[in-house]
N, CA, C and O atoms as a Tinker XYZ file with bonds, in Angstrom:
   416  protein
     1  N      0.719000   -1.052000    0.589000    73     2
     2  CA     0.163000    0.300000   -0.179000    64     1     3
     3  C      0.790000    1.230000    0.330000    63     2     4     5
     4  O      1.247000    1.486000    1.444000    81     3
     5  N      0.740000    1.808000   -0.855000    73     3     6
     6  CA     1.490000    3.766000   -1.213000    64     5     7
     7  C      0.756000    3.843000    0.094000    63     6     8     9
     8  O     -0.188000    3.227000    0.590000    81     7
     9  N      1.817000    5.177000    0.600000    73     7    10
    10  CA     1.540000    6.040000    1.318000    64     9    11
    11  C      1.104000    7.616000    0.124000    63    10    12    13
    12  O      1.909000    7.800000   -0.789000    81    11
    13  N      0.230000    8.329000    0.197000    73    11    14
    14  CA    -0.121000    9.289000    0.519000    64    13    15
    15  C      1.280000   10.841000    0.518000    63    14    16    17
    16  O      1.897000   11.511000    1.346000    81    15
    17  N      1.212000   10.777000   -0.270000    73    15    18
    18  CA     2.417000   12.087000   -0.695000    64    17    19
    19  C      2.007000   13.360000   -0.552000    63    18    20    21
    20  O      1.220000   13.776000   -1.403000    81    19
    21  N      2.414000   14.230000    0.490000    73    19    22
    22  CA     1.848000   15.131000    1.078000    64    21    23
    23  C      3.004000   16.102000    0.866000    63    22    24    25
    24  O      4.109000   15.572000    0.985000    81    23
    25  N      3.002000   17.824000    0.488000    73    23    26
    26  CA     3.157000   18.956000    0.327000    64    25    27
    27  C      4.309000   18.780000    1.437000    63    26    28    29
    28  O      3.612000   18.099000    2.189000    81    27
    29  N      5.168000   18.843000    1.913000    73    27    30
    30  CA     5.986000   19.335000    3.219000    64    29    31
    31  C      6.145000   20.372000    4.126000    63    30    32    33
    32  O      6.431000   20.388000    5.323000    81    31
    33  N      5.803000   21.569000    2.993000    73    31    34
    34  CA     5.264000   22.542000    4.519000    64    33    35
    35  C      3.663000   22.814000    4.269000    63    34    36    37
    36  O      3.064000   23.889000    4.285000    81    35
    37  N      3.294000   21.820000    4.091000    73    35    38
    38  CA     1.953000   21.970000    4.776000    64    37    39
    39  C      1.934000   20.872000    6.354000    63    38    40    41
    40  O      1.484000   20.994000    7.494000    81    39
    41  N      2.575000   19.993000    5.714000    73    39    42
    42  CA     2.415000   19.083000    7.674000    64    41    43
    43  C      3.738000   19.536000    8.250000    63    42    44    45
    44  O      4.248000   18.706000    9.002000    81    43
    45  N      4.705000   21.142000    7.997000    73    43    46
    46  CA     5.233000   21.517000    8.819000    64    45    47
    47  C      3.840000   22.693000    9.784000    63    46    48    49
    48  O      3.984000   23.293000   10.850000    81    47
    49  N      3.012000   22.655000    9.167000    73    47    50
    50  CA     2.015000   23.894000    9.284000    64    49    51
    51  C      1.152000   23.239000   10.605000    63    50    52    53
    52  O      0.854000   23.783000   11.668000    81    51
    53  N      0.842000   21.719000   10.070000    73    51    54
    54  CA    -0.250000   20.830000   10.860000    64    53    55
    55  C     -0.448000   20.990000   12.286000    63    54    56    57
    56  O     -1.450000   21.314000   12.924000    81    55
    57  N      0.821000   20.669000   12.674000    73    55    58
    58  CA     1.174000   20.158000   14.688000    64    57    59
    59  C      1.484000   21.325000   14.881000    63    58    60    61
    60  O      2.622000   21.658000   14.550000    81    59
    61  N      0.431000   22.491000   15.577000    73    59    62
    62  CA     0.130000   23.785000   16.538000    64    61    63
    63  C      0.830000   23.309000   16.910000    63    62    64    65
    64  O      1.724000   23.114000   16.086000    81    63
    65  N      1.126000   22.683000   18.402000    73    63    66
    66  CA     1.240000   23.186000   19.860000    64    65    67
    67  C      1.184000   21.473000   20.429000    63    66    68    69
    68  O      0.168000   20.923000   20.006000    81    67
    69  N      1.987000   20.641000   21.208000    73    67    70
    70  CA     2.266000   19.451000   22.117000    64    69    71
    71  C      0.949000   19.543000   22.972000    63    70    72    73
    72  O      1.236000   20.736000   23.076000    81    71
    73  N     -0.065000   19.438000   23.589000    73    71    74
    74  CA    -0.460000   19.561000   24.986000    64    73    75
    75  C     -0.151000   18.730000   25.903000    63    74    76    77
    76  O     -0.306000   17.521000   26.080000    81    75
    77  N      0.390000   19.723000   26.549000    73    75    78
    78  CA     0.639000   19.147000   27.711000    64    77    79
    79  C      0.269000   19.469000   29.058000    63    78    80    81
    80  O      0.819000   20.354000   29.713000    81    79
    81  N     -0.775000   18.661000   29.515000    73    79    82
    82  CA    -1.918000   17.929000   30.777000    64    81    83
    83  C     -1.851000   17.490000   31.081000    63    82    84    85
    84  O     -1.587000   16.433000   30.509000    81    83
    85  N     -1.989000   17.532000   32.689000    73    83    86
    86  CA    -2.466000   15.754000   33.538000    64    85    87
    87  C     -3.275000   14.672000   32.438000    63    86    88    89
    88  O     -2.816000   13.541000   32.276000    81    87
    89  N     -4.374000   15.074000   31.788000    73    87    90
    90  CA    -4.881000   14.489000   31.365000    64    89    91
    91  C     -4.426000   13.542000   29.647000    63    90    92    93
    92  O     -5.020000   12.559000   29.204000    81    91
    93  N     -3.396000   14.159000   29.102000    73    91    94
    94  CA    -2.469000   14.185000   28.016000    64    93    95
    95  C     -1.448000   13.169000   28.887000    63    94    96    97
    96  O     -1.487000   12.023000   28.438000    81    95
    97  N     -0.455000   13.356000   30.149000    73    95    98
    98  CA    -0.117000   12.962000   30.017000    64    97    99
    99  C      0.008000   11.061000   31.231000    63    98   100   101
   100  O      0.763000   10.099000   31.374000    81    99
   101  N     -1.539000   11.692000   31.853000    73    99   102
   102  CA    -2.098000   10.032000   32.002000    64   101   103
   103  C     -2.098000    8.921000   30.449000    63   102   104   105
   104  O     -1.745000    7.755000   30.266000    81   103
   105  N     -2.618000    9.875000   29.649000    73   103   106
   106  CA    -2.759000    8.271000   28.245000    64   105   107
   107  C     -1.942000    8.415000   28.135000    63   106   108   109
   108  O     -1.484000    7.404000   28.668000    81   107
   109  N     -0.543000    9.346000   27.575000    73   107   110
   110  CA     0.997000    8.974000   27.456000    64   109   111
   111  C      0.666000    8.021000   27.909000    63   110   112   113
   112  O      0.029000    7.178000   27.277000    81   111
   113  N      1.024000    7.897000   29.169000    73   111   114
   114  CA     1.596000    6.279000   30.025000    64   113   115
   115  C      0.588000    5.412000   29.750000    63   114   116   117
   116  O      0.922000    4.227000   29.756000    81   115
   117  N     -0.597000    5.667000   29.499000    73   115   118
   118  CA    -1.264000    4.408000   29.820000    64   117   119
   119  C     -1.187000    3.863000   28.467000    63   118   120   121
   120  O     -0.671000    2.745000   28.479000    81   119
   121  N     -1.685000    4.465000   26.741000    73   119   122
   122  CA    -1.244000    4.529000   25.656000    64   121   123
   123  C     -0.306000    4.090000   24.828000    63   122   124   125
   124  O     -0.264000    3.262000   23.917000    81   123
   125  N      0.661000    5.037000   25.488000    73   123   126
   126  CA     2.110000    5.565000   24.523000    64   125   127
   127  C      1.112000    6.320000   23.258000    63   126   128   129
   128  O      1.006000    6.088000   22.054000    81   127
   129  N      0.409000    7.400000   24.250000    73   127   130
   130  CA     0.449000    8.283000   22.794000    64   129   131
   131  C      0.613000    8.996000   23.266000    63   130   132   133
   132  O      0.645000    8.904000   24.493000    81   131
   133  N      0.850000   10.305000   22.570000    73   131   134
   134  CA     0.866000   11.765000   22.770000    64   133   135
   135  C      0.105000   12.262000   21.879000    63   134   136   137
   136  O     -0.047000   11.873000   20.721000    81   135
   137  N     -0.696000   13.693000   22.758000    73   135   138
   138  CA    -1.665000   14.818000   22.012000    64   137   139
   139  C     -0.654000   15.789000   21.361000    63   138   140   141
   140  O      0.500000   15.994000   21.738000    81   139
   141  N     -1.375000   16.417000   20.188000    73   139   142
   142  CA    -0.992000   17.895000   19.487000    64   141   143
   143  C     -2.291000   18.644000   19.154000    63   142   144   145
   144  O     -3.323000   18.419000   18.522000    81   143
   145  N     -1.766000   19.623000   19.863000    73   143   146
   146  CA    -3.176000   21.027000   18.805000    64   145   147
   147  C     -2.569000   20.693000   17.371000    63   146   148   149
   148  O     -1.472000   20.290000   16.986000    81   147
   149  N     -3.750000   21.034000   16.761000    73   147   150
   150  CA    -3.481000   20.491000   15.530000    64   149   151
   151  C     -3.988000   21.791000   14.775000    63   150   152   153
   152  O     -4.151000   22.659000   15.633000    81   151
   153  N     -4.307000   22.278000   13.497000    73   151   154
   154  CA    -5.233000   22.724000   12.842000    64   153   155
   155  C     -6.604000   22.005000   12.466000    63   154   156   157
   156  O     -6.906000   20.837000   12.220000    81   155
   157  N     -7.241000   23.096000   12.523000    73   155   158
   158  CA    -8.811000   22.452000   11.781000    64   157   159
   159  C     -9.289000   22.420000   10.831000    63   158   160   161
   160  O    -10.393000   22.920000   10.617000    81   159
   161  N     -8.491000   21.734000    9.862000    73   159   162
   162  CA    -9.262000   21.204000    8.917000    64   161   163
   163  C     -7.426000   19.992000    8.286000    63   162   164   165
   164  O     -7.116000   19.470000    7.215000    81   163
   165  N     -6.776000   20.064000    9.587000    73   163   166
   166  CA    -6.067000   19.222000    8.572000    64   165   167
   167  C     -6.795000   17.238000    9.887000    63   166   168   169
   168  O     -7.283000   17.028000   10.998000    81   167
   169  N     -6.314000   16.367000    8.573000    73   167   170
   170  CA    -6.932000   15.107000    8.305000    64   169   171
   171  C     -6.220000   13.809000    8.988000    63   170   172   173
   172  O     -5.013000   14.033000    9.084000    81   171
   173  N     -6.424000   13.071000    9.278000    73   171   174
   174  CA    -6.000000   12.196000    9.909000    64   173   175
   175  C     -4.074000   11.208000    9.537000    63   174   176   177
   176  O     -3.127000   10.650000   10.092000    81   175
   177  N     -4.468000   11.507000    8.604000    73   175   178
   178  CA    -3.354000   11.359000    7.316000    64   177   179
   179  C     -2.876000   11.888000    7.223000    63   178   180   181
   180  O     -1.836000   11.333000    6.867000    81   179
   181  N     -2.597000   13.870000    7.319000    73   179   182
   182  CA    -1.798000   14.109000    7.087000    64   181   183
   183  C     -1.008000   14.700000    8.518000    63   182   184   185
   184  O      0.085000   15.261000    8.591000    81   183
   185  N     -2.326000   14.236000   10.012000    73   183   186
   186  CA    -1.093000   14.116000   11.344000    64   185   187
   187  C     -0.371000   13.222000   11.214000    63   186   188   189
   188  O      0.755000   13.197000   11.710000    81   187
   189  N     -0.925000   12.201000   10.445000    73   187   190
   190  CA     0.850000   11.016000   10.675000    64   189   191
   191  C      1.400000   11.408000   10.076000    63   190   192   193
   192  O      2.270000   12.075000   10.636000    81   191
   193  N      1.461000   11.413000    8.762000    73   191   194
   194  CA     2.987000   12.148000    8.615000    64   193   195
   195  C      3.190000   13.417000    8.759000    63   194   196   197
   196  O      3.928000   13.976000    7.948000    81   195
   197  N      2.712000   14.004000    9.596000    73   195   198
   198  CA     3.619000   15.569000    9.493000    64   197   199
   199  C      4.076000   14.544000   11.285000    63   198   200   201
   200  O      5.017000   14.992000   11.941000    81   199
   201  N      3.628000   13.802000   11.599000    73   199   202
   202  CA     4.348000   13.513000   13.154000    64   201   203
   203  C      5.840000   12.472000   12.805000    63   202   204   205
   204  O      6.955000   12.532000   13.324000    81   203
   205  N      5.437000   11.769000   11.984000    73   203   206
   206  CA     6.226000   10.918000   11.271000    64   205   207
   207  C      7.692000   11.459000   10.477000    63   206   208   209
   208  O      8.844000   11.036000   10.393000    81   207
   209  N      7.019000   12.499000   10.022000    73   207   210
   210  CA     8.384000   13.416000    9.311000    64   209   211
   211  C      9.075000   14.469000   10.446000    63   210   212   213
   212  O     10.298000   14.435000   10.580000    81   211
   213  N      8.505000   15.126000   11.017000    73   211   214
   214  CA     8.645000   15.621000   12.151000    64   213   215
   215  C     10.042000   15.081000   13.511000    63   214   216   217
   216  O     11.197000   15.319000   13.863000    81   215
   217  N      8.757000   14.176000   13.841000    73   215   218
   218  CA     9.972000   13.333000   14.694000    64   217   219
   219  C     10.467000   11.911000   14.261000    63   218   220   221
   220  O     11.533000   11.784000   14.863000    81   219
   221  N     10.313000   11.130000   13.755000    73   219   222
   222  CA    11.031000   10.301000   13.023000    64   221   223
   223  C     11.046000    8.887000   14.015000    63   222   224   225
   224  O     11.907000    8.127000   14.458000    81   223
   225  N      9.372000    9.036000   14.086000    73   223   226
   226  CA     8.959000    7.901000   15.036000    64   225   227
   227  C      7.990000    6.871000   13.846000    63   226   228   229
   228  O      7.770000    7.245000   12.694000    81   227
   229  N      7.682000    6.034000   14.210000    73   227   230
   230  CA     6.280000    5.232000   13.789000    64   229   231
   231  C      5.038000    5.558000   14.477000    63   230   232   233
   232  O      4.969000    5.477000   15.704000    81   231
   233  N      3.771000    6.028000   13.552000    73   231   234
   234  CA     2.781000    5.465000   13.846000    64   233   235
   235  C      2.021000    4.912000   13.460000    63   234   236   237
   236  O      1.836000    4.675000   12.266000    81   235
   237  N      1.199000    4.463000   14.619000    73   235   238
   238  CA     0.128000    3.474000   14.837000    64   237   239
   239  C     -1.193000    3.876000   14.269000    63   238   240   241
   240  O     -1.798000    3.430000   13.295000    81   239
   241  N     -1.487000    4.808000   15.094000    73   239   242
   242  CA    -3.248000    5.280000   14.938000    64   241   243
   243  C     -3.293000    6.288000   14.480000    63   242   244   245
   244  O     -2.535000    6.434000   13.521000    81   243
   245  N     -4.039000    7.333000   14.821000    73   243   246
   246  CA    -4.188000    8.131000   14.833000    64   245   247
   247  C     -5.857000    9.249000   15.321000    63   246   248   249
   248  O     -6.711000    9.344000   14.440000    81   247
   249  N     -6.094000    9.915000   16.591000    73   247   250
   250  CA    -7.544000    9.959000   16.798000    64   249   251
   251  C     -7.635000   11.183000   17.144000    63   250   252   253
   252  O     -6.781000   11.789000   17.792000    81   251
   253  N     -9.064000   11.800000   16.584000    73   251   254
   254  CA    -9.506000   13.610000   16.193000    64   253   255
   255  C    -10.218000   13.573000   17.242000    63   254   256   257
   256  O    -10.801000   12.531000   17.543000    81   255
   257  N    -10.314000   14.713000   18.017000    73   255   258
   258  CA   -11.225000   15.267000   18.917000    64   257   259
   259  C    -11.494000   16.881000   19.088000    63   258   260   261
   260  O    -10.708000   17.502000   19.803000    81   259
   261  N    -12.807000   17.726000   18.320000    73   259   262
   262  CA   -13.144000   18.474000   18.475000    64   261   263
   263  C    -13.435000   19.416000   19.892000    63   262   264   265
   264  O    -14.525000   19.009000   20.297000    81   263
   265  N    -13.045000   20.270000   20.631000    73   263   266
   266  CA   -13.288000   20.861000   20.977000    64   265   267
   267  C    -14.073000   22.217000   20.820000    63   266   268   269
   268  O    -13.480000   23.293000   20.751000    81   267
   269  N    -15.524000   22.092000   20.765000    73   267   270
   270  CA   -15.924000   23.379000   20.718000    64   269   271
   271  C    -15.492000   24.749000   21.561000    63   270   272   273
   272  O    -15.458000   24.332000   22.718000    81   271
   273  N    -15.167000   26.071000   21.595000    73   271   274
   274  CA   -14.714000   27.099000   22.138000    64   273   275
   275  C    -15.817000   27.437000   23.405000    63   274   276   277
   276  O    -16.788000   26.687000   23.299000    81   275
   277  N    -15.927000   28.354000   24.559000    73   275   278
   278  CA   -16.717000   28.225000   25.318000    64   277   279
   279  C    -16.570000   29.491000   25.576000    63   278   280   281
   280  O    -15.481000   30.060000   25.650000    81   279
   281  N    -17.739000   30.039000   25.738000    73   279   282
   282  CA   -18.421000   31.694000   26.054000    64   281   283
   283  C    -17.920000   32.021000   26.933000    63   282   284   285
   284  O    -18.292000   31.367000   27.907000    81   283
   285  N    -17.045000   32.912000   27.210000    73   283   286
   286  CA   -16.274000   33.473000   28.678000    64   285   287
   287  C    -16.310000   35.074000   28.754000    63   286   288   289
   288  O    -16.006000   35.983000   27.982000    81   287
   289  N    -16.903000   34.970000   30.249000    73   287   290
   290  CA   -17.406000   36.889000   30.303000    64   289   291
   291  C    -16.516000   37.589000   30.893000    63   290   292   293
   292  O    -16.598000   37.248000   32.073000    81   291
   293  N    -15.503000   38.563000   30.766000    73   291   294
   294  CA   -14.633000   39.376000   31.568000    64   293   295
   295  C    -14.994000   40.921000   31.521000    63   294   296   297
   296  O    -14.882000   41.821000   30.689000    81   295
   297  N    -15.572000   40.772000   33.058000    73   295   298
   298  CA   -16.481000   41.852000   34.171000    64   297   299
   299  C    -17.744000   42.047000   33.039000    63   298   300   301
   300  O    -18.633000   41.219000   32.838000    81   299
   301  N    -17.539000   43.736000   32.160000    73   299   302
   302  CA   -19.041000   43.839000   30.914000    64   301   303
   303  C    -19.295000   42.960000   29.791000    63   302   304   305
   304  O    -20.399000   42.554000   29.429000    81   303
   305  N    -17.848000   42.635000   29.130000    73   303   306
   306  CA   -18.239000   41.927000   27.698000    64   305   307
   307  C    -17.687000   40.524000   28.074000    63   306   308   309
   308  O    -17.237000   40.004000   29.095000    81   307
   309  N    -17.963000   40.077000   26.571000    73   307   310
   310  CA   -18.462000   38.516000   26.514000    64   309   311
   311  C    -17.294000   38.525000   25.468000    63   310   312   313
   312  O    -17.127000   39.397000   24.616000    81   311
   313  N    -16.143000   36.893000   25.761000    73   311   314
   314  CA   -15.156000   36.576000   25.085000    64   313   315
   315  C    -16.242000   35.371000   24.882000    63   314   316   317
   316  O    -17.341000   35.017000   25.310000    81   315
   317  N    -14.829000   34.807000   23.588000    73   315   318
   318  CA   -15.004000   33.685000   23.011000    64   317   319
   319  C    -14.509000   32.887000   22.819000    63   318   320   321
   320  O    -14.513000   32.525000   21.642000    81   319
   321  N    -13.641000   31.950000   23.964000    73   319   322
   322  CA   -12.442000   30.842000   23.347000    64   321   323
   323  C    -12.363000   30.089000   22.209000    63   322   324   325
   324  O    -13.314000   29.539000   21.653000    81   323
   325  N    -10.858000   30.067000   21.762000    73   323   326
   326  CA   -11.320000   28.785000   20.137000    64   325   327
   327  C    -11.843000   27.871000   20.195000    63   326   328   329
   328  O    -12.284000   27.181000   21.114000    81   327
   329  N    -11.812000   27.787000   18.668000    73   327   330
   330  CA   -12.317000   26.051000   19.442000    64   329   331
   331  C    -11.178000   25.245000   18.286000    63   330   332   333
   332  O    -10.552000   25.576000   17.279000    81   331
   333  N    -11.362000   24.003000   19.130000    73   331   334
   334  CA    -9.499000   23.338000   18.750000    64   333   335
   335  C    -10.110000   21.823000   18.413000    63   334   336   337
   336  O    -11.123000   21.170000   18.664000    81   335
   337  N     -8.518000   21.635000   17.489000    73   335   338
   338  CA    -8.417000   20.249000   17.476000    64   337   339
   339  C     -7.583000   19.324000   18.104000    63   338   340   341
   340  O     -6.437000   19.644000   18.420000    81   339
   341  N     -7.871000   18.614000   18.241000    73   339   342
   342  CA    -6.454000   17.546000   19.346000    64   341   343
   343  C     -6.487000   16.137000   18.777000    63   342   344   345
   344  O     -7.449000   15.425000   18.491000    81   343
   345  N     -5.134000   15.916000   18.686000    73   343   346
   346  CA    -5.063000   14.309000   17.593000    64   345   347
   347  C     -4.168000   14.372000   19.017000    63   346   348   349
   348  O     -3.395000   15.129000   19.604000    81   347
   349  N     -4.827000   13.015000   19.171000    73   347   350
   350  CA    -4.436000   11.828000   20.189000    64   349   351
   351  C     -3.548000   10.521000   18.795000    63   350   352   353
   352  O     -3.970000    9.647000   18.037000    81   351
   353  N     -2.099000   11.159000   19.153000    73   351   354
   354  CA    -1.452000   10.045000   18.132000    64   353   355
   355  C     -0.723000    8.506000   18.620000    63   354   356   357
   356  O      0.257000    8.639000   19.352000    81   355
   357  N     -1.053000    7.342000   18.337000    73   355   358
   358  CA    -0.557000    6.571000   18.849000    64   357   359
   359  C      0.366000    6.162000   18.351000    63   358   360   361
   360  O      0.510000    6.182000   17.129000    81   359
   361  N      1.710000    5.418000   19.632000    73   359   362
   362  CA     2.944000    4.926000   18.711000    64   361   363
   363  C      2.859000    3.811000   18.930000    63   362   364   365
   364  O      2.421000    3.215000   19.914000    81   363
   365  N      3.323000    3.437000   17.915000    73   363   366
   366  CA     3.789000    1.998000   17.891000    64   365   367
   367  C      4.756000    1.446000   19.039000    63   366   368   369
   368  O      5.347000    2.124000   19.880000    81   367
   369  N      4.775000    0.373000   18.913000    73   367   370
   370  CA     5.462000   -0.760000   20.707000    64   369   371
   371  C      7.325000   -0.165000   19.958000    63   370   372   373
   372  O      7.971000   -0.306000   18.919000    81   371
   373  N      7.464000    0.480000   21.244000    73   371   374
   374  CA     9.145000    0.221000   21.167000    64   373   375
   375  C      9.403000    1.839000   20.943000    63   374   376   377
   376  O     10.558000    2.264000   20.982000    81   375
   377  N      7.974000    2.971000   20.642000    73   375   378
   378  CA     8.747000    3.815000   19.534000    64   377   379
   379  C      8.200000    4.783000   21.589000    63   378   380   381
   380  O      7.571000    4.710000   22.645000    81   379
   381  N      9.252000    5.621000   20.609000    73   379   382
   382  CA     8.778000    7.185000   21.849000    64   381   383
   383  C      9.390000    8.343000   21.719000    63   382   384   385
   384  O     10.543000    8.589000   21.365000    81   383
   385  N      8.047000    9.417000   22.208000    73   383   386
   386  CA     8.921000   11.121000   21.552000    64   385   387
   387  C      8.797000   11.570000   22.717000    63   386   388   389
   388  O      7.973000   11.156000   23.534000    81   387
   389  N      9.947000   12.832000   22.976000    73   387   390
   390  CA    10.753000   12.950000   23.622000    64   389   391
   391  C     10.075000   14.773000   23.202000    63   390   392   393
   392  O     10.387000   15.430000   22.209000    81   391
   393  N      9.187000   15.160000   24.236000    73   391   394
   394  CA     8.708000   16.522000   24.237000    64   393   395
   395  C      9.372000   17.644000   24.838000    63   394   396   397
   396  O      9.641000   18.696000   24.257000    81   395
   397  N      9.748000   17.213000   26.652000    73   395   398
   398  CA    10.864000   17.340000   26.744000    64   397   399
   399  C     11.930000   19.433000   26.677000    63   398   400   401
   400  O     12.116000   20.435000   27.367000    81   399
   401  N     12.362000   18.624000   24.835000    73   399   402
   402  CA    13.285000   19.275000   25.099000    64   401   403
   403  C     15.038000   18.798000   25.276000    63   402   404   405
   404  O     16.085000   19.248000   24.810000    81   403
   405  N     14.745000   17.833000   26.057000    73   403   406
   406  CA    16.104000   17.028000   26.259000    64   405   407
   407  C     17.140000   15.718000   25.325000    63   406   408   409
   408  O     16.912000   14.549000   25.015000    81   407
   409  N     17.978000   16.381000   25.177000    73   407   410
   410  CA    18.517000   15.506000   24.316000    64   409   411
   411  C     18.291000   13.769000   25.154000    63   410   412   413
   412  O     18.336000   13.693000   26.382000    81   411
   413  N     18.071000   12.573000   24.319000    73   411   414
   414  CA    17.784000   11.713000   24.866000    64   413   415
   415  C     19.613000   11.274000   24.427000    63   414   416
   416  O     20.098000   10.206000   24.801000    81   415
């Protein structure tokens, strides 16, 4: 099965930021998955290709969650948080991703 070809410039922009939270850490420990904030229009194959390109690891699967932004009040003014698209990237056995910035 041939892997689809993606534009490398687009793949560099697909991953917006890693999500470092208590829930993301628990998921990482339990199932060897890493959580990323991704572009709203990113597809699962694009996310998989981007992680493999940037971090040189093998990806087993990708799950995506769309979270709607909440409406919040700041005194008189009403603001709204942005919608967020999260990707849970499941790594293959033996693969590891170090997001702490330390040299491995």
